[in-house]
C-alpha positions as CSV (number, residue, x, y, z in Angstrom):
1,M,15.6,26.2,11.9
2,L,13.3,23.2,11.4
3,I,13.5,21.6,8.0
4,G,11.0,18.9,7.1
5,L,11.5,16.5,4.2
6,T,8.8,14.7,2.2
7,G,9.1,12.7,-0.9
8,R,8.7,9.3,-2.5
9,N,10.7,6.2,-1.6
10,A,14.4,6.4,-2.6
11,S,14.2,10.1,-3.7
12,G,17.2,11.0,-1.6
13,K,15.7,12.1,1.7
14,S,18.2,10.1,3.8
15,T,21.1,11.5,1.9
16,I,19.8,15.0,2.6
17,V,19.3,14.3,6.3
18,N,22.9,13.1,6.5
19,W,24.1,16.3,4.7
20,F,22.2,18.5,7.2
21,S,23.5,16.4,10.1
22,E,27.0,17.2,9.0
23,K,26.1,20.9,9.2
24,G,25.2,20.4,12.9
25,L,21.4,20.0,12.7
26,K,19.8,17.4,14.9
27,T,18.1,14.6,12.9
28,A,14.7,13.1,13.5
29,S,12.1,11.1,11.6
30,C,8.4,10.7,12.0
31,S,9.3,7.0,11.8
32,D,11.2,7.4,15.1
33,S,7.9,7.9,16.8
34,I,6.6,4.7,15.2
35,R,9.7,2.7,16.0
36,T,9.4,3.7,19.7
37,W,5.8,2.6,19.7
38,L,6.6,-0.7,17.9
39,A,9.3,-1.5,20.3
40,E,6.9,-1.0,23.2
41,Q,4.6,-3.5,21.5
42,N,7.5,-6.0,20.9
43,I,7.0,-5.7,17.1
44,E,9.9,-5.7,14.7
45,S,10.4,-2.4,12.7
46,T,9.8,-3.8,9.2
47,R,8.6,-1.5,6.4
48,D,5.1,-3.0,6.6
49,A,5.1,-2.7,10.4
50,L,6.2,1.0,10.3
51,I,3.4,1.8,7.8
52,E,0.7,0.0,9.9
53,G,2.1,1.4,13.1
54,G,1.9,4.9,11.7
55,R,-1.7,4.3,10.8
56,E,-2.5,3.0,14.2
57,L,-0.8,5.9,16.0
58,R,-2.7,8.3,13.8
59,R,-6.0,6.5,14.5
60,Q,-5.3,6.9,18.2
61,G,-3.8,10.4,18.3
62,G,-4.9,12.2,15.2
63,A,-3.2,13.0,11.9
64,G,-0.4,15.0,13.3
65,V,0.5,12.8,16.3
66,L,3.9,11.6,14.9
67,A,5.1,15.2,14.4
68,E,3.7,16.3,17.7
69,M,5.8,13.6,19.4
70,L,8.9,14.8,17.6
71,L,8.3,18.4,18.5
72,Q,8.3,17.5,22.1
73,M,11.6,15.6,21.7
74,L,13.2,18.4,19.8
75,D,12.2,21.1,22.3
76,G,13.0,24.0,19.9
77,E,16.4,22.7,18.6
78,D,17.5,23.2,15.0
79,A,16.7,20.0,13.2
80,V,15.9,18.2,10.0
81,I,13.0,15.8,10.0
82,D,12.5,13.0,7.6
83,S,9.5,10.9,6.6
84,I,6.8,13.5,6.7
85,R,3.9,11.7,5.0
86,T,0.6,13.5,5.9
87,P,-0.8,17.0,5.8
88,G,-1.6,16.6,9.5
89,E,2.1,16.2,10.3
90,V,2.9,19.3,8.3
91,E,0.1,21.2,10.2
92,A,1.6,20.2,13.5
93,L,5.1,21.1,12.5
94,R,4.0,24.6,11.3
95,E,3.4,25.3,15.0
96,R,7.1,26.3,14.9
97,D,7.6,29.6,13.1
98,D,10.9,28.4,11.6
99,F,9.5,25.3,9.9
100,I,10.0,24.8,6.2
101,L,8.8,21.8,4.2
102,V,10.9,20.6,1.4
103,E,9.7,18.0,-1.2
104,V,12.5,15.8,-2.6
105,R,11.7,14.7,-6.1
106,A,13.4,12.2,-8.4
107,S,12.1,10.3,-11.4
108,S,10.6,6.9,-11.0
109,D,13.6,5.4,-12.9
110,T,16.1,7.1,-10.7
111,R,14.3,6.0,-7.6
112,W,14.0,2.4,-8.7
113,Q,17.7,2.3,-9.5
114,R,18.6,3.7,-6.1
115,S,16.2,1.3,-4.4
116,Q,17.9,-1.6,-6.0
117,S,21.5,-0.4,-5.3
118,R,20.9,0.4,-1.7
119,A,19.1,-2.9,-1.1
120,R,17.4,-1.9,2.2
121,A,15.3,-4.4,4.1
122,G,11.7,-3.9,2.9
123,D,12.7,-2.4,-0.4
124,P,10.8,-4.2,-3.2
125,L,12.7,-6.7,-5.3
126,D,10.7,-6.1,-8.5
127,R,9.6,-3.0,-10.3
128,E,5.9,-4.0,-10.1
129,T,5.9,-4.1,-6.3
130,F,7.9,-0.8,-6.2
131,I,5.1,0.9,-8.3
132,K,2.4,-0.8,-6.3
133,Q,3.9,0.4,-3.0
134,E,4.3,3.9,-4.4
135,K,0.6,4.1,-5.4
136,A,-0.5,2.9,-2.0
137,E,1.5,5.7,-0.3
138,A,0.4,8.5,-2.7
139,V,-3.3,8.9,-1.6
140,A,-4.6,8.1,1.9
141,K,-7.6,5.7,2.0
142,D,-8.6,7.2,5.4
143,A,-7.4,9.9,7.8
144,A,-4.8,7.6,9.3
145,G,-3.0,6.7,6.0
146,Q,-0.1,8.1,4.2
147,A,-0.8,10.9,1.8
148,L,2.4,11.8,-0.1
149,N,0.6,13.6,-2.9
150,A,-1.3,15.9,-0.5
151,T,1.8,16.4,1.6
152,A,3.9,17.4,-1.4
153,E,1.4,20.0,-2.3
154,L,2.1,21.8,1.0
155,A,5.9,22.0,0.3
156,D,7.5,25.4,0.5
157,L,10.4,24.3,-1.7
158,V,11.2,21.5,-4.1
159,I,14.6,19.9,-4.6
160,L,15.0,18.0,-7.8
161,N,17.3,15.1,-7.1
162,D,17.9,13.2,-10.4
163,A,21.6,14.2,-10.7
164,T,24.8,13.2,-8.8
165,E,25.4,13.5,-5.1
166,N,27.9,16.3,-5.8
167,E,25.2,18.3,-7.6
168,L,22.8,17.6,-4.8
169,S,25.4,18.9,-2.3
170,A,25.8,22.1,-4.2
171,D,22.0,22.7,-4.2
172,L,21.8,22.0,-0.5
173,E,24.7,24.4,0.2
174,E,22.8,27.1,-1.6
175,L,19.6,26.3,0.3
176,F,21.4,26.2,3.6
177,L,22.9,29.7,3.0
178,K,19.4,31.1,2.2
179,L,17.9,29.5,5.3
180,K,20.5,30.7,7.8
C-alpha cells in the first residue's frame, strides 16, 4: 500500500501522515529528497530553500525526480508519502500498482488558523503573505515549479478536513479499512 498526500499548506497532511504512521506505515516526504540534497549543498532547510531546491532538482532530473528518489528508498514497502506537489511526481509514483493519491482539503480560513496556531518556521505571519504563497504554489510557472492545482486534479480520493481531529481520525479509519 502506497498512499500519497497532496494539498495546500496547513490542510492537515502532517496529521494524516502521523495517523498512518501509528498504523505501521513507513512515512516519507518528497521534501526528504530535497532536504538530503540541501544538506549536501550545506544549505539550511528553510521553506524557501526547500521550494527552490525542489525546483532545481526537477530542472536537473525531471518533474518526477523527487518521487523517483523516494521509490528507491521505499523499495516496495507500505508507506504514506507527503508533499506531492507536481503531476510528474504522481506519474512516477503510479509506477507502483498499489499507489493511491489523496488530496487533503480544508478551507482557507481553517488553514490560516492552523498555520497560526502551529507557528512552524517559514509559515507566514500575516494573511496576505499566506495567500500570496498559496497562489505561487497553485500553478507552476515552468516544468520545475510546484503545481498543486494540477496535482489535485489527479487525486483518486479527497479528504475534507475542516472538522476536528477526532472526525478526521474516523474518516481515516474508514479509508484505511477500504484500502487494506
